Backbone atoms as SQL, in Angstrom:
CREATE TABLE atoms (id INTEGER PRIMARY KEY, chain TEXT, resi INTEGER, resn TEXT, atom TEXT, x REAL, y REAL, z REAL);
INSERT INTO atoms VALUES
  (1, 'A', 1, 'MET', 'N', -161.031, -98.749, 102.512),
  (2, 'A', 1, 'MET', 'CA', -160.402, -97.865, 103.132),
  (3, 'A', 1, 'MET', 'C', -162.182, -96.817, 103.734),
  (4, 'A', 2, 'VAL', 'N', -162.090, -96.149, 104.658),
  (5, 'A', 2, 'VAL', 'CA', -163.029, -95.416, 105.551),
  (6, 'A', 2, 'VAL', 'C', -162.827, -94.272, 104.503),
  (7, 'A', 3, 'ILE', 'N', -163.533, -93.239, 104.119),
  (8, 'A', 3, 'ILE', 'CA', -163.578, -92.069, 104.000),
  (9, 'A', 3, 'ILE', 'C', -164.381, -91.157, 104.832),
  (10, 'A', 4, 'PRO', 'N', -163.938, -90.209, 105.560),
  (11, 'A', 4, 'PRO', 'CA', -164.431, -89.153, 106.659),
  (12, 'A', 4, 'PRO', 'C', -165.318, -88.373, 105.732),
  (13, 'A', 5, 'SER', 'N', -166.174, -87.772, 106.589),
  (14, 'A', 5, 'SER', 'CA', -167.301, -87.201, 105.997),
  (15, 'A', 5, 'SER', 'C', -166.722, -85.433, 105.895),
  (16, 'A', 6, 'ARG', 'N', -167.325, -84.880, 104.802),
  (17, 'A', 6, 'ARG', 'CA', -166.779, -83.565, 104.764),
  (18, 'A', 6, 'ARG', 'C', -166.613, -82.513, 106.083),
  (19, 'A', 7, 'THR', 'N', -167.225, -82.756, 106.809),
  (20, 'A', 7, 'THR', 'CA', -167.410, -82.176, 108.257),
  (21, 'A', 7, 'THR', 'C', -166.138, -82.802, 109.169),
  (22, 'A', 8, 'SER', 'N', -165.791, -83.789, 108.897),
  (23, 'A', 8, 'SER', 'CA', -164.725, -84.484, 110.131),
  (24, 'A', 8, 'SER', 'C', -163.080, -84.340, 109.524),
  (25, 'A', 9, 'ARG', 'N', -163.116, -83.853, 108.563),
  (26, 'A', 9, 'ARG', 'CA', -161.617, -84.252, 108.109),
  (27, 'A', 9, 'ARG', 'C', -160.660, -83.413, 108.748),
  (28, 'A', 10, 'PHE', 'N', -159.496, -83.447, 108.668),
  (29, 'A', 10, 'PHE', 'CA', -158.584, -82.844, 109.397),
  (30, 'A', 10, 'PHE', 'C', -157.659, -82.291, 108.073),
  (31, 'A', 11, 'ILE', 'N', -156.971, -80.989, 108.878),
  (32, 'A', 11, 'ILE', 'CA', -155.790, -80.446, 107.996),
  (33, 'A', 11, 'ILE', 'C', -154.793, -80.974, 108.509),
  (34, 'A', 12, 'ILE', 'N', -153.799, -80.998, 107.418),
  (35, 'A', 12, 'ILE', 'CA', -152.561, -82.078, 107.681),
  (36, 'A', 12, 'ILE', 'C', -151.913, -81.190, 107.282),
  (37, 'A', 13, 'ALA', 'N', -150.563, -80.471, 107.949),
  (38, 'A', 13, 'ALA', 'CA', -149.443, -79.753, 107.618),
  (39, 'A', 13, 'ALA', 'C', -148.506, -80.624, 107.845),
  (40, 'A', 14, 'ILE', 'N', -147.072, -80.401, 106.764),
  (41, 'A', 14, 'ILE', 'CA', -145.936, -81.083, 106.314),
  (42, 'A', 14, 'ILE', 'C', -144.781, -79.719, 106.620),
  (43, 'A', 15, 'ASP', 'N', -143.835, -79.724, 107.316),
  (44, 'A', 15, 'ASP', 'CA', -143.165, -79.114, 107.400),
  (45, 'A', 15, 'ASP', 'C', -141.262, -79.864, 107.085),
  (46, 'A', 16, 'GLY', 'N', -140.671, -78.656, 106.925),
  (47, 'A', 16, 'GLY', 'CA', -139.482, -79.180, 106.671),
  (48, 'A', 16, 'GLY', 'C', -138.616, -78.036, 105.673),
  (49, 'A', 17, 'PRO', 'N', -137.622, -78.586, 105.442),
  (50, 'A', 17, 'PRO', 'CA', -136.207, -77.417, 104.789),
  (51, 'A', 17, 'PRO', 'C', -137.034, -77.885, 103.323),
  (52, 'A', 18, 'SER', 'N', -136.552, -76.658, 102.590),
  (53, 'A', 18, 'SER', 'CA', -136.908, -76.714, 100.949),
  (54, 'A', 18, 'SER', 'C', -135.984, -78.080, 100.220),
  (55, 'A', 19, 'GLY', 'N', -136.646, -78.875, 99.268),
  (56, 'A', 19, 'GLY', 'CA', -136.208, -79.513, 98.397),
  (57, 'A', 19, 'GLY', 'C', -136.186, -81.247, 99.424),
  (58, 'A', 20, 'ALA', 'N', -136.810, -81.322, 100.444),
  (59, 'A', 20, 'ALA', 'CA', -137.077, -82.099, 101.317),
  (60, 'A', 20, 'ALA', 'C', -138.097, -83.096, 100.621),
  (61, 'A', 21, 'GLY', 'N', -138.756, -82.827, 99.733),
  (62, 'A', 21, 'GLY', 'CA', -139.912, -83.607, 98.905),
  (63, 'A', 21, 'GLY', 'C', -141.055, -83.683, 99.876),
  (64, 'A', 22, 'LYS', 'N', -141.476, -82.230, 100.660),
  (65, 'A', 22, 'LYS', 'CA', -143.048, -82.125, 101.150),
  (66, 'A', 22, 'LYS', 'C', -144.239, -82.088, 99.816),
  (67, 'A', 23, 'SER', 'N', -143.680, -81.315, 98.836),
  (68, 'A', 23, 'SER', 'CA', -145.018, -81.334, 98.481),
  (69, 'A', 23, 'SER', 'C', -145.124, -82.546, 97.513),
  (70, 'A', 24, 'THR', 'N', -144.380, -83.432, 97.210),
  (71, 'A', 24, 'THR', 'CA', -144.376, -84.989, 96.703),
  (72, 'A', 24, 'THR', 'C', -145.439, -85.535, 97.435),
  (73, 'A', 25, 'VAL', 'N', -145.014, -85.650, 98.926),
  (74, 'A', 25, 'VAL', 'CA', -145.177, -86.602, 100.026),
  (75, 'A', 25, 'VAL', 'C', -146.910, -86.167, 100.433),
  (76, 'A', 26, 'ALA', 'N', -146.914, -84.551, 100.173),
  (77, 'A', 26, 'ALA', 'CA', -148.228, -84.094, 100.673),
  (78, 'A', 26, 'ALA', 'C', -149.774, -84.027, 99.399),
  (79, 'A', 27, 'ARG', 'N', -149.157, -84.385, 98.297),
  (80, 'A', 27, 'ARG', 'CA', -149.532, -84.597, 97.414),
  (81, 'A', 27, 'ARG', 'C', -150.192, -86.293, 97.149),
  (82, 'A', 28, 'THR', 'N', -149.334, -86.467, 97.244),
  (83, 'A', 28, 'THR', 'CA', -149.749, -88.193, 97.464),
  (84, 'A', 28, 'THR', 'C', -150.775, -88.793, 98.468),
  (85, 'A', 29, 'LEU', 'N', -150.159, -88.375, 99.949),
  (86, 'A', 29, 'LEU', 'CA', -151.111, -87.997, 100.949),
  (87, 'A', 29, 'LEU', 'C', -152.622, -87.833, 100.437),
  (88, 'A', 30, 'ALA', 'N', -152.670, -86.514, 100.299),
  (89, 'A', 30, 'ALA', 'CA', -153.691, -85.974, 99.645),
  (90, 'A', 30, 'ALA', 'C', -154.551, -86.661, 98.550),
  (91, 'A', 31, 'LYS', 'N', -154.215, -87.885, 97.657),
  (92, 'A', 31, 'LYS', 'CA', -154.760, -88.068, 96.580),
  (93, 'A', 31, 'LYS', 'C', -155.389, -89.606, 97.191),
  (94, 'A', 32, 'HIS', 'N', -154.169, -89.947, 98.321),
  (95, 'A', 32, 'HIS', 'CA', -154.714, -91.640, 98.713),
  (96, 'A', 32, 'HIS', 'C', -155.719, -91.059, 99.465),
  (97, 'A', 33, 'LEU', 'N', -156.040, -89.726, 100.622),
  (98, 'A', 33, 'LEU', 'CA', -156.980, -89.872, 101.632),
  (99, 'A', 33, 'LEU', 'C', -158.463, -88.837, 101.130),
  (100, 'A', 34, 'HIS', 'N', -158.397, -88.634, 99.936),
  (101, 'A', 34, 'HIS', 'CA', -158.927, -87.696, 99.170),
  (102, 'A', 34, 'HIS', 'C', -159.198, -86.545, 99.615),
  (103, 'A', 35, 'TYR', 'N', -158.409, -86.010, 99.956),
  (104, 'A', 35, 'TYR', 'CA', -158.007, -84.873, 100.541),
  (105, 'A', 35, 'TYR', 'C', -157.799, -83.539, 99.517),
  (106, 'A', 36, 'VAL', 'N', -158.344, -82.250, 99.610),
  (107, 'A', 36, 'VAL', 'CA', -157.920, -81.706, 98.551),
  (108, 'A', 36, 'VAL', 'C', -156.086, -81.028, 98.896),
  (109, 'A', 37, 'TYR', 'N', -155.322, -80.726, 97.656),
  (110, 'A', 37, 'TYR', 'CA', -154.062, -80.267, 97.912),
  (111, 'A', 37, 'TYR', 'C', -153.941, -79.087, 97.864),
  (112, 'A', 38, 'ILE', 'N', -153.692, -78.284, 98.894),
  (113, 'A', 38, 'ILE', 'CA', -153.293, -76.865, 98.675),
  (114, 'A', 38, 'ILE', 'C', -151.747, -76.504, 98.664),
  (115, 'A', 39, 'ASP', 'N', -151.218, -76.355, 98.026),
  (116, 'A', 39, 'ASP', 'CA', -149.807, -75.576, 97.883),
  (117, 'A', 39, 'ASP', 'C', -149.618, -74.297, 98.392),
  (118, 'A', 40, 'THR', 'N', -149.522, -74.045, 99.796),
  (119, 'A', 40, 'THR', 'CA', -149.379, -72.946, 100.686),
  (120, 'A', 40, 'THR', 'C', -147.726, -72.252, 100.117),
  (121, 'A', 41, 'GLY', 'N', -147.009, -72.783, 99.624),
  (122, 'A', 41, 'GLY', 'CA', -145.904, -72.160, 99.202),
  (123, 'A', 41, 'GLY', 'C', -146.156, -71.292, 97.861),
  (124, 'A', 42, 'ALA', 'N', -147.421, -71.621, 97.040),
  (125, 'A', 42, 'ALA', 'CA', -148.002, -70.863, 96.316),
  (126, 'A', 42, 'ALA', 'C', -148.750, -69.544, 96.420),
  (127, 'A', 43, 'MET', 'N', -149.126, -69.997, 97.734),
  (128, 'A', 43, 'MET', 'CA', -150.177, -68.554, 98.413),
  (129, 'A', 43, 'MET', 'C', -148.786, -67.691, 98.720),
  (130, 'A', 44, 'TYR', 'N', -147.763, -68.301, 99.325),
  (131, 'A', 44, 'TYR', 'CA', -146.782, -67.444, 99.677),
  (132, 'A', 44, 'TYR', 'C', -146.171, -66.511, 98.708),
  (133, 'A', 45, 'ARG', 'N', -146.124, -66.955, 97.692),
  (134, 'A', 45, 'ARG', 'CA', -145.296, -66.327, 96.252),
  (135, 'A', 45, 'ARG', 'C', -146.465, -65.740, 96.014),
  (136, 'A', 46, 'ALA', 'N', -147.378, -66.165, 96.313),
  (137, 'A', 46, 'ALA', 'CA', -148.637, -64.718, 95.135),
  (138, 'A', 46, 'ALA', 'C', -148.581, -63.619, 96.021),
  (139, 'A', 47, 'VAL', 'N', -148.550, -63.353, 97.891),
  (140, 'A', 47, 'VAL', 'CA', -148.201, -62.215, 98.663),
  (141, 'A', 47, 'VAL', 'C', -147.164, -61.824, 98.163),
  (142, 'A', 48, 'ALA', 'N', -145.735, -62.389, 98.110),
  (143, 'A', 48, 'ALA', 'CA', -144.682, -62.048, 98.043),
  (144, 'A', 48, 'ALA', 'C', -144.489, -61.137, 96.200),
  (145, 'A', 49, 'LEU', 'N', -145.334, -61.796, 94.981),
  (146, 'A', 49, 'LEU', 'CA', -145.753, -61.266, 93.618),
  (147, 'A', 49, 'LEU', 'C', -146.660, -60.260, 94.303),
  (148, 'A', 50, 'ARG', 'N', -147.527, -59.885, 94.791),
  (149, 'A', 50, 'ARG', 'CA', -148.635, -58.630, 95.053),
  (150, 'A', 50, 'ARG', 'C', -147.433, -57.347, 95.883),
  (151, 'A', 51, 'ALA', 'N', -146.688, -57.873, 96.869),
  (152, 'A', 51, 'ALA', 'CA', -146.086, -57.212, 97.769),
  (153, 'A', 51, 'ALA', 'C', -144.992, -56.111, 96.655),
  (154, 'A', 52, 'LYS', 'N', -144.200, -56.900, 95.891),
  (155, 'A', 52, 'LYS', 'CA', -143.635, -56.597, 95.538),
  (156, 'A', 52, 'LYS', 'C', -144.105, -55.555, 93.800),
  (157, 'A', 53, 'GLU', 'N', -145.232, -55.946, 93.598),
  (158, 'A', 53, 'GLU', 'CA', -145.795, -55.206, 92.672),
  (159, 'A', 53, 'GLU', 'C', -146.092, -53.739, 93.037),
  (160, 'A', 54, 'ARG', 'N', -146.601, -53.705, 94.303),
  (161, 'A', 54, 'ARG', 'CA', -147.008, -52.801, 95.299),
  (162, 'A', 54, 'ARG', 'C', -146.058, -51.880, 95.542),
  (163, 'A', 55, 'GLY', 'N', -145.161, -52.353, 95.733),
  (164, 'A', 55, 'GLY', 'CA', -143.643, -51.458, 96.384),
  (165, 'A', 55, 'GLY', 'C', -144.008, -51.970, 98.217),
  (166, 'A', 56, 'VAL', 'N', -144.686, -52.849, 98.621),
  (167, 'A', 56, 'VAL', 'CA', -145.039, -52.792, 100.019),
  (168, 'A', 56, 'VAL', 'C', -143.574, -53.681, 100.340),
  (169, 'A', 57, 'SER', 'N', -142.683, -53.174, 101.676),
  (170, 'A', 57, 'SER', 'CA', -141.567, -53.422, 102.065),
  (171, 'A', 57, 'SER', 'C', -142.049, -54.727, 102.713),
  (172, 'A', 58, 'GLU', 'N', -140.850, -55.437, 102.696),
  (173, 'A', 58, 'GLU', 'CA', -141.074, -57.215, 103.391),
  (174, 'A', 58, 'GLU', 'C', -140.458, -57.148, 105.053),
  (175, 'A', 59, 'ALA', 'N', -140.182, -55.647, 105.299),
  (176, 'A', 59, 'ALA', 'CA', -139.951, -55.403, 106.696),
  (177, 'A', 59, 'ALA', 'C', -141.340, -54.669, 107.210),
  (178, 'A', 60, 'ASP', 'N', -142.385, -54.564, 106.425),
  (179, 'A', 60, 'ASP', 'CA', -143.683, -53.973, 107.250),
  (180, 'A', 60, 'ASP', 'C', -144.438, -54.565, 107.372),
  (181, 'A', 61, 'GLU', 'N', -144.326, -55.383, 108.426),
  (182, 'A', 61, 'GLU', 'CA', -145.515, -56.476, 108.612),
  (183, 'A', 61, 'GLU', 'C', -146.581, -56.147, 108.645),
  (184, 'A', 62, 'GLU', 'N', -147.079, -55.054, 109.219),
  (185, 'A', 62, 'GLU', 'CA', -148.533, -54.575, 109.016),
  (186, 'A', 62, 'GLU', 'C', -149.482, -54.003, 107.649),
  (187, 'A', 63, 'ALA', 'N', -148.190, -53.789, 106.779),
  (188, 'A', 63, 'ALA', 'CA', -148.954, -53.414, 105.256),
  (189, 'A', 63, 'ALA', 'C', -148.708, -54.910, 104.840),
  (190, 'A', 64, 'LEU', 'N', -147.819, -55.517, 105.048),
  (191, 'A', 64, 'LEU', 'CA', -148.084, -57.558, 104.454),
  (192, 'A', 64, 'LEU', 'C', -148.996, -58.004, 105.058),
  (193, 'A', 65, 'ALA', 'N', -149.293, -57.927, 106.209),
  (194, 'A', 65, 'ALA', 'CA', -150.759, -58.733, 106.683),
  (195, 'A', 65, 'ALA', 'C', -151.683, -57.578, 106.341),
  (196, 'A', 66, 'ARG', 'N', -151.968, -56.803, 106.144),
  (197, 'A', 66, 'ARG', 'CA', -153.432, -56.003, 105.248),
  (198, 'A', 66, 'ARG', 'C', -153.582, -56.732, 103.577),
  (199, 'A', 67, 'LEU', 'N', -152.223, -56.470, 103.409),
  (200, 'A', 67, 'LEU', 'CA', -151.992, -56.968, 101.790),
  (201, 'A', 67, 'LEU', 'C', -152.958, -58.652, 101.634),
  (202, 'A', 68, 'ALA', 'N', -152.043, -59.003, 102.400),
  (203, 'A', 68, 'ALA', 'CA', -152.427, -60.884, 102.313),
  (204, 'A', 68, 'ALA', 'C', -154.492, -60.950, 102.764),
  (205, 'A', 69, 'ALA', 'N', -154.810, -60.185, 103.562),
  (206, 'A', 69, 'ALA', 'CA', -155.798, -60.168, 103.995),
  (207, 'A', 69, 'ALA', 'C', -156.965, -59.815, 102.998),
  (208, 'A', 70, 'SER', 'N', -156.552, -59.208, 102.063),
  (209, 'A', 70, 'SER', 'CA', -157.312, -58.664, 101.011),
  (210, 'A', 70, 'SER', 'C', -156.903, -58.991, 99.864),
  (211, 'A', 71, 'LEU', 'N', -156.139, -60.387, 99.426),
  (212, 'A', 71, 'LEU', 'CA', -156.315, -60.906, 98.700),
  (213, 'A', 71, 'LEU', 'C', -157.284, -62.273, 98.650),
  (214, 'A', 72, 'ARG', 'N', -157.986, -62.492, 97.362),
  (215, 'A', 72, 'ARG', 'CA', -158.488, -63.869, 97.315),
  (216, 'A', 72, 'ARG', 'C', -157.422, -64.180, 96.411),
  (217, 'A', 73, 'ILE', 'N', -156.697, -65.854, 97.053),
  (218, 'A', 73, 'ILE', 'CA', -156.029, -66.734, 96.399),
  (219, 'A', 73, 'ILE', 'C', -156.991, -67.782, 96.344),
  (220, 'A', 74, 'THR', 'N', -157.142, -68.267, 94.972),
  (221, 'A', 74, 'THR', 'CA', -158.214, -69.807, 94.967),
  (222, 'A', 74, 'THR', 'C', -157.346, -70.841, 93.645),
  (223, 'A', 75, 'PHE', 'N', -157.495, -71.832, 94.145),
  (224, 'A', 75, 'PHE', 'CA', -156.513, -72.826, 93.523),
  (225, 'A', 75, 'PHE', 'C', -157.626, -73.552, 92.947),
  (226, 'A', 76, 'ALA', 'N', -157.254, -74.367, 91.392),
  (227, 'A', 76, 'ALA', 'CA', -158.192, -74.933, 90.514),
  (228, 'A', 76, 'ALA', 'C', -157.656, -76.408, 90.909),
  (229, 'A', 77, 'ALA', 'N', -158.076, -77.460, 90.096),
  (230, 'A', 77, 'ALA', 'CA', -157.499, -78.699, 90.615),
  (231, 'A', 77, 'ALA', 'C', -157.860, -79.428, 89.604),
  (232, 'A', 78, 'ALA', 'N', -157.698, -78.755, 88.040),
  (233, 'A', 78, 'ALA', 'CA', -158.208, -79.119, 86.950),
  (234, 'A', 78, 'ALA', 'C', -157.049, -80.294, 86.557),
  (235, 'A', 79, 'SER', 'N', -156.130, -80.344, 86.923),
  (236, 'A', 79, 'SER', 'CA', -155.309, -81.443, 86.711),
  (237, 'A', 79, 'SER', 'C', -154.650, -82.141, 87.259),
  (238, 'A', 80, 'GLU', 'N', -153.493, -82.657, 87.371),
  (239, 'A', 80, 'GLU', 'CA', -152.782, -83.388, 88.483),
  (240, 'A', 80, 'GLU', 'C', -151.856, -82.321, 89.088),
  (241, 'A', 81, 'GLU', 'N', -151.782, -81.123, 88.390),
  (242, 'A', 81, 'GLU', 'CA', -150.921, -80.159, 89.596),
  (243, 'A', 81, 'GLU', 'C', -152.170, -78.918, 89.597),
  (244, 'A', 82, 'PRO', 'N', -152.214, -78.715, 90.697),
  (245, 'A', 82, 'PRO', 'CA', -153.480, -77.792, 90.805),
  (246, 'A', 82, 'PRO', 'C', -152.600, -76.062, 90.421),
  (247, 'A', 83, 'GLU', 'N', -153.476, -75.397, 89.746),
  (248, 'A', 83, 'GLU', 'CA', -153.095, -73.751, 89.450),
  (249, 'A', 83, 'GLU', 'C', -153.907, -72.986, 90.208),
  (250, 'A', 84, 'SER', 'N', -152.897, -71.841, 90.651),
  (251, 'A', 84, 'SER', 'CA', -153.020, -70.969, 91.786),
  (252, 'A', 84, 'SER', 'C', -153.727, -69.470, 91.187),
  (253, 'A', 85, 'CYS', 'N', -154.404, -68.539, 91.447),
  (254, 'A', 85, 'CYS', 'CA', -154.855, -67.706, 90.936),
  (255, 'A', 85, 'CYS', 'C', -155.387, -66.620, 92.339),
  (256, 'A', 86, 'VAL', 'N', -154.636, -65.318, 91.877),
  (257, 'A', 86, 'VAL', 'CA', -154.738, -64.466, 93.282),
  (258, 'A', 86, 'VAL', 'C', -155.277, -63.225, 92.435),
  (259, 'A', 87, 'THR', 'N', -156.072, -62.962, 93.054),
  (260, 'A', 87, 'THR', 'CA', -156.686, -61.612, 93.143),
  (261, 'A', 87, 'THR', 'C', -157.187, -60.430, 94.458),
  (262, 'A', 88, 'GLY', 'N', -157.449, -59.426, 94.108),
  (263, 'A', 88, 'GLY', 'CA', -157.394, -58.517, 95.129),
  (264, 'A', 88, 'GLY', 'C', -156.962, -57.383, 95.319),
  (265, 'A', 89, 'LYS', 'N', -157.407, -56.301, 95.779),
  (266, 'A', 89, 'LYS', 'CA', -156.625, -54.979, 95.839),
  (267, 'A', 89, 'LYS', 'C', -156.387, -54.672, 97.218),
  (268, 'A', 90, 'MET', 'N', -155.595, -53.835, 97.407),
  (269, 'A', 90, 'MET', 'CA', -154.979, -53.145, 98.832),
  (270, 'A', 90, 'MET', 'C', -155.398, -51.487, 98.886);
């Protein structure tokens, strides 16, 4: 198998309904291609949690966008299941 250089790698997105196995397929594919698996669902939940903590309305798109831009979401791949951490302020 040829592994592309770091600068020529693609970003792969998988879309579908909840419970369809997207994360399972994504983790398997990332491992096979030697890619980093990023759990975008965890990113969404991190923003939602911070919005709830700060009382930001789900209807206030501008405030949610500012909040999301102010957060630093990181992933640690210390095990098979990456852990996410969110910090930031608004």
